[in-house]
ZABAVO-519390 format. One record per residue: residue in three letters; x, y, z of N, C-alpha, C in turn. Coordinates in steps of 0.02 Angstrom, whole numbers, plus 50000, padded with zeros to 5 digits. Layout:
# ZABAVO-519390
ALAXYZXYZXYZ
...
# end
This chain:
# ZABAVO-519390
MET483075369937416482605372937464482855379837486
LYS483485380337504483755386737525483715392037471
LEU483865389937409483845394637354483145397137343
ARG482645392537347481965394637337481745399637391
LYS481935398037453481765402637508482095409437499
HIS482715409337476483075415637466482715419837413
ASP482495416437359482145420037307481485422837332
GLU481135418837374480505421237402480625427437445
ARG481165427337484481325433037527481425439337485
LYS481795438637431481925444337388481265446937358
GLN480835442337339480205444437309479775448137361
MET479785445737422479395448937474479655455937489
LEU480315456537490480605463137501480415467937446
GLU480385465337385480205469737329479495472337336
LEU479065468637372478385471037383478385477437424
GLY478905478437463478945484537503479275490337468
GLN479495489237406479845494537370479355497737321
THR479035503037344478565506537303478915512137265
PRO478625514437210478925519937172479035526037216
GLU479575529437206479725535337246479195540737235
VAL478965543637289478475549037286478795555137317
SER478755560737282479055566937307478715569037372
SER479115571137421478835573237485478385579437476
SER478515583437425478105589337412477405587437387
ASP477345581337359476695578837338476295576137398
LEU476655574137450476335571137508476195576137563
VAL476605581237571476525586337623476545593137589
PHE476025597037599475975603337563475555608437602
GLU475625614737584475235620037614474555620337579
ALA474025621337619473355622137592473065628737618
SER472615631537579472305637937597471555637437587
GLU471205642737605470485642837595470315641937521
ALA470735644537478470605644137406470715637037379
THR471165633337410471335626637383471065620937426
PHE470745622537482470535617337530470065612237498
MET469595614637458469115610137428469465605037382
ALA469915607437341470255602937294470785598737328
ASP471195601937372471765598437401471565593537457
VAL471005594837490470805590737546470165586737531
ILE469615590337520468975586937513468975582437452
GLU469145585237394469135581137333469695575937333
ALA470285577837355470845573237356470725567237401
SER470345568437455470225562937503469725557837477
GLN469455558837418469025553737388469425547437370
THR470065548337356470475542637336471035540937385
VAL471255545637425471785544437475471635548737536
PRO471705546137596471565550237655472045556137660
VAL471775561737685472175567837692472135570137765
ILE472715570937795472755573537863472875581037859
VAL472495584837897472545592137896472815594537963
ASP473375597937961473705600538021473575608038025
PHE473145610038072473005617238083473535619738132
TRP473935624638111474505626838149474585634438143
ALA475085637038178475275644138173476015644738190
PRO476355649638161477075650438174477255651538247
TRP476795654638284476935656238354476785650438402
CYS476525645038377476305639338418476875634538432
GLY477095634138495477645629638512477505622338499
PRO476955619538525476805612438512476745610738438
CYS476535615738398476475614538326477145612738295
ARG477675615538323478345614238295478585607138311
THR478235603838356478375596738371477925592138332
ILE477275593438335476785589138302476875589138227
GLY476995595038198477055595538125477575590838096
PRO478205591238119478715586738093478575579438106
GLN478275577838164478105570838178477595568238128
LEU477095572238113476595570338063476915569537994
GLU477335574337976477655574037911478065567637903
GLU478445565937954478865559937951478445553737941
ALA477885553237979477455547337974477115547037906
VAL476905552737881476565553037816477045551137760
ILE477645553837761478135552337708478325544937711
ALA478385542137772478555535037779478015530537750
ALA477395533037748476845528937721476865528537644
LYS477295532437612477435532037540476815532437496
GLY476405537437510475835538637466475175535937491
ALA475175532237547474555529437573474135534837607
VAL474435540537621474085546137652474445552537633
LYS474075558137633474385564637620474255569337679
MET474605574937679474555579637734474515586837708
ALA474015590437730473935597437712474055601637775
LYS474475606837768474615611337824474225617837814
VAL473835619737864473425625737859473625630537914
ASN473895636337895474075641637941473445645237962
VAL473255644638026472615647438048472615655038047
ASP473205658238055473235665438052473045668037983
GLU473215664237932473095666337863472445663437835
ASN472145658737871471545655337846471035654637902
GLN470825660337930470395660337988469685657637972
MET469465658737911468785656537893468735648937894
ILE469215645537863469175638137862469295635337932
ALA469715638737971469825636538040469185637138081
GLY468815642538068468175643438102467665638338081
GLN467645636838017467175631737992467305624938022
MET467945623438034468135617038063468125617238140
ARG467915622938168467855623838241468525622638276
VAL469045625338246469705624738277469755629938332
GLN469765627838394469775632438451470455632938483
SER470885628038471471575628338496472015624538446
ILE472655626138449473115622738404473705619838444
PRO474005614538417473835611338353473185607338357
THR472795607738303472215603438293472335599638228
VAL472215593138231472355588838172471715585038154
TYR471515585738092470935582038065471175577038013
ALA470805571538007470935566737953470305566237911
PHE470385567137845469815566737798469875560437755
TRP469315557237745469275551537700468615551837662
GLN468655551737597468065552237553467645558337569
GLY467995563837579467665570237587467415571937656
LYS467515567437704467245568637771467785567737824
PRO467745571637879468215570637934468055564037969
VAL468565559937978468465553338009468835552538075
ASP469285557138091469655556638154469985563438167
ALA470185564638229470495571038247470815570538315
PHE471275575238328471535576038396471785583238404
GLN471845585338467472105592038482472695591538530
GLY473145596338525473705596638571474275592038552
ALA474795592238594475385588138581475275580938602
LEU475575576338564475545569138578476245566238573
PRO476385560738607477025557338597477085555038524
ALA477695554338501477805552338431477475545738415
SER477475541038463477175534538450476425535138438
GLU476095539838473475375540738464475225544338398
VAL475665548838378475585552038313475645546838258
GLN476145542438264476225537038215475605532538214
ALA475345530938273474755526638277474145530038246
PHE474095536738253473545540438223473575539838147
VAL474165540738119474245540338046474085533238022
GLU474325528238058474195521338039473445519738042
LYS473105522438092472385521338099472005524438041
VAL472215530438021471885533837965471985529837901
VAL472585527537889472725523737829472335517137830
ALA472315513937888471955507537893471215508437879
ALA470945514137901470225515437890470055516037817
SER470555517837776470445518437704470615511937668
GLY470815506837705470975500437675471685499937650
GLY472105504837668472795504837645473275502237697
SER473915503237684474445501037730474935506637739
ALA475065508437803475495514137818476235512337817
ASP476395506037803477095504137803477385503437733
GLY477035506237684477295506037616477335499037588
GLY476915494437613476915487637587477415483037621
LEU477765485437672478265481337704477975475737748
GLY477325476137761477005470937801477075464037771
ASP477055463537705477145457037673477845454337684
ALA478335458837682479025456637694479125454437766
VAL478805458037813478845456037884478545449137893
ALA477965448037861477635441437867478095435937840
ALA478435437337784478895432337756479465430937804
ALA479735436137835480285435337882480065431337943
GLU479445432637966479185428938024479105421538006
GLU478935420037943478885413137922479565409637923
PHE480075413337901480755410637906480925408837978
LEU480775413438023480945412538094480565406538123
ALA479925406138106479515400538132479765393838105
ALA480055393938045480305387738015481005385938037
GLY481285390038081481955388638106482515391238062
GLU482345395338012482845398137967483015405237990
ALA483375405438047483505411838080483955416438038
GLU484435413638002484875417937962484495421437907
GLU484055417637873483645420737821483185426037850
ALA482905424537910482475429337943482855435737959
ALA483455435037986483865440838004484025445037943
GLN484185441837887484335445537825483715449437801
THR483135446137806482525449437783482335455237828
PHE482365454237893482215459737939482695465537929
SER483335464137917483825469437904483645473237841
GLY483425469637790483225472937728482635477537739
ILE482155475437779481575479637794481795486037831
LEU482255485237878482495491037915482875495837870
GLY483155493137816483475497537767482965502037732
GLU482345499437725481805503437696481505508137748
ASN481415505537809481105509437863481455507937929
PRO481945512137947482345510938008481945510938072
ASN481335513638070480915514138131480345509038131
HIS480425503638093479895498538090479945494138152
PRO479485494738200479555490938263479515483438252
GLY479085481138205479035474038193479685471038167
ALA480015474638121480645472238094481195472538146
TYR481195477838187481705478438239481635472638289
SER481015471338310480895465838356481085459238324
GLY480915458338261481085452138226481825451038221
LEU482205456338208482925455638203483225453438270
VAL482965456238324483195454238390483045446938403
ARG482425444938387482225437938399482615433138355
ALA482795435338295483205431138252483895430038282
GLN484175435238311484835434538343484795430038404
ILE484235430438440484135425838497484115418638472
ALA483755417638417483705410838389484385408338366
LEU484825412938345485505411138325485965410438385
ASN485685411538444486055411038507486605416338513
ASP486505421938480486965427638486486635432938529
LEU486635431738594486275436138640486605442938646
ASP487265443238639487615449638641487385454138584
GLN487335451238524487115455138466486395457138474
ALA485985452738500485275454338511485215460238559
GLU485615460238612485585465638661485845472138630
ALA486365471738589486635477638556486115480738510
ILE485745476638474485225479138429484675482638470
LEU484475479538525483955482538567484195489238595
ASN484805489438619485065495638647485115501238595
GLY485165499238532485215504238478484555506138447
ALA484005503538475483345505038446483185512538450
PRO482905515338398482715522438400482245523938458
ALA482325529638489481915531338547481175531238531
GLU481005532838469480295533238450479935526538456
ILE480305521038451479965514438452480185510238511
ALA480585513038556480875509038610480335506238657
LYS479765509538662479245507338708478645504138672
THR478725502338610478185499138573478095491938597
PRO477495489138589477385482138611477875477238579
GLU478045478438516478505473838481479185473738515
LEU479435479538533480095479838566480055477238638
GLU479485478538672479415475838740479425468238738
THR479115465238688479135457938681479845455538670
ALA480215459038628480915457138615481335457638679
TYR481225462938718481585463638782481445457538827
ALA480805455638832480615450138875480935443538850
GLN480925442438785481205436238759481965436038769
LEU482295441738765483015441938777483155440438850
GLU482775443138895482875441938966482785434538982
LEU482285431338952482165424238963482725420038932
ALA482985422338875483535418638844484165418938887
LYS484285424638919484855425238965484765420539025
GLN484155420239050484025415739107484125408439086
ALA483925406839025483985399939001484715397738998
ALA485155402538982485865400838977486155398739044
ASN485835400839098486085399239165485635394439203
ALA485135391639167484655387339201484975380639222
GLY484805378439282485075372139307484665366139284
PRO484895360139300484535354039281483845353739314
ILE483325352339276482645352339302482555347239357
ASP482825341239348482735335939398483035337839465
ASP483625340939463483945343039525483535348439560
LEU483285353239522482895358739550482235356139577
ARG481935351439541481305348539565481415344839631
GLY481975341539636482145338139698482215342939756
LYS482525348739744482605353739797481935356439819
VAL481495357839771480845360539788480425355439826
ASP480435349239804480055343939839480315343039910
ALA480975343439919481275342439985481145348340031
SER481105354340001481015360340041480545365140003
PRO479885364240010479405368339974479475375939987
GLU479775377740043479855384840059480515387740031
ASP480875383739993481485386239961481275390139899
HIS481145396539908480865400639855481355401539797
GLN481995402039812482485402939759482495396739714
ALA482455390839745482455384639706481835384339661
ARG481265386639686480655386539646480695391539588
LEU480985397339601481085402139547481555399339495
ASP482105396339517482585393239470482255387639430
LEU481815383839463481465378439428481005381339374
ALA480655386739390480215389739341480615392239280
GLN481185395239292481605397539237481855391739194
ALA482045386339227482285380439190481725377239150
LEU481135377039178480555374239142480395378339080
TYR480405384939087480265389139029480805388038975
ALA481425387638997481985386638950481905380038913
ALA481585375138945481485368538914480855368238871
GLY480505373938866479905374138825479265372538862
ALA479305371938928478705370438969478445376839001
ALA478185381338960477975387838985477405387239036
GLU476925382839022476355382239068476575379739137
LYS477025374839139477285372439202477685377739239
ALA478055381739200478445387239231477975392239264
ILE477425393839230476945398539258476625395739321
ASP476465389139321476175386039380476645386539440
GLU477285385539430477765386039485477805393239511
LEU477775398039466477815405039486477175407139523
LEU476605404539501475985405939537476005403039607
GLU476295397039614476355394039680476835398139724
LEU477375400539695477835404839732477485411339754
PHE477085414139710476715420239726476225418839783
ARG475895413039780475405411239832475745410539900
ARG476345407739899476695406539962476975413039991
ASP477255417339949477545423639974477595428639917
ARG477075432539908477055437139851477585442639856
ASP477815444039916478295449439925479025447139924
TRP479125440539919479815438039921480235441039865
HIS480835443239884481325445939836481005451539794
GLU480655456039831480335461839800479845459839743
GLY479455454739758478945452639710479225449239649
ALA479735444939659480075441739603479615437139563
ALA479155433739597478705429139562478255432939513
LYS477965438339535477525442339492477925445439435
ALA478525447839449478935450839397479115445739343
GLN479285439539365479455434339317478855432239276
LEU478275432039307477665430539270477535435639215
PHE477635441939232477515447239182478005446739124
ILE478625444739139479125443839086478885438439038
ILE478645432939065478405427439023477785429538983
PHE477315432939017476715435238982476895439838924
GLU477395444138935477605448938884477935445438826
ALA478285439938840478655436438788478205432338743
LEU477625430238769477165426038731476635430438698
GLN476245427438653475695430938621475165432638673
SER474895438738671474415440838722473775436538721
ASN473615433538663473015429438660473155421938668
ASP473765420338687473955413338700473545410838759
PRO473205405038752472805402438808473205401638873
ILE473855400038866474275399338925474335406038962
VAL474415411438923474455418138952473795420138983
LEU473255419138947472595421138972472425417439037
ASN472575410939038472435407039098472885409139155
GLY473525410539139473995412739191473795419439221
ARG473595424039179473385430639203472765429939247
ARG472295425639226471685424739266471855421939335
LYS472295417039337472475414039402472855419039446
LEU473285423039415473655428039454473175433239482
SER472685435439443472195440239467471795437439526
SER471625430939521471265427739576471665427739640
LEU472315426639634472755426639693472835433639721
ILE472895438539677472995445439699472395447939739
PHE471805446239714471195448939746470855443939792
ALA471205438439808470915433539853470835436339923
# end
């Protein structure tokens, strides 16, 4: 069984290994003379992002490299044409470029998306991914299949295999938020919380605030709490004996979550919030958000918990 799984992991990783494509084929200068061939015609088969820029434009020096990095990382799923507006005023006028940087995305000969001005790196990456997805492609160079395989390992309790697979994906793309989050979660599953924290602390700044990493942060925090959770029966006894013992109720909620009773943990935190929402600088609400972040956003437990919390907040 282990050997078969190991072979499957290798096969999945190979799905992410696409033939090398020269960066000069993916990112290039375009002019009025070549715009029709390099952008309009080329976008019939692969989306083309057009960066309208100028040497004197400060924000252009930020957006340009961010776009190039994202495009090259997509390994041929999208291309990028750079158009100097000072040298190509006619095409800039035709595209109604009124300020720079202005970025257009073309697919099958037509502009399908655009933005102006500077954006955070995460939003630039999201723009490229959206453009690729609109054409039916994948901006991760096929690594999504390998991530799915690693997640299957993790769900099956094979954390070591999952960690190896996530590490291999990061070897292909060091800024892959899904693989980074998965590697952290695999270390948590292996009960190596120090290593999980070290991985999180070393996450590239570009992906540190992505939803995947935020989920990993929340799961690590809950895992730390679980390591110090007291006996559920003892904590339940304290709460029953003294319902206003807020610390005991918070400890009970943490212990319940550690035991796999997430819904019961949320109920205790909602009761704590109802009794004193401001206790310990809003500890009940903060703990609820940690749990919500750690679980799937569409989990019925999360949806129901959020609804109940909203009712209490606006009661």
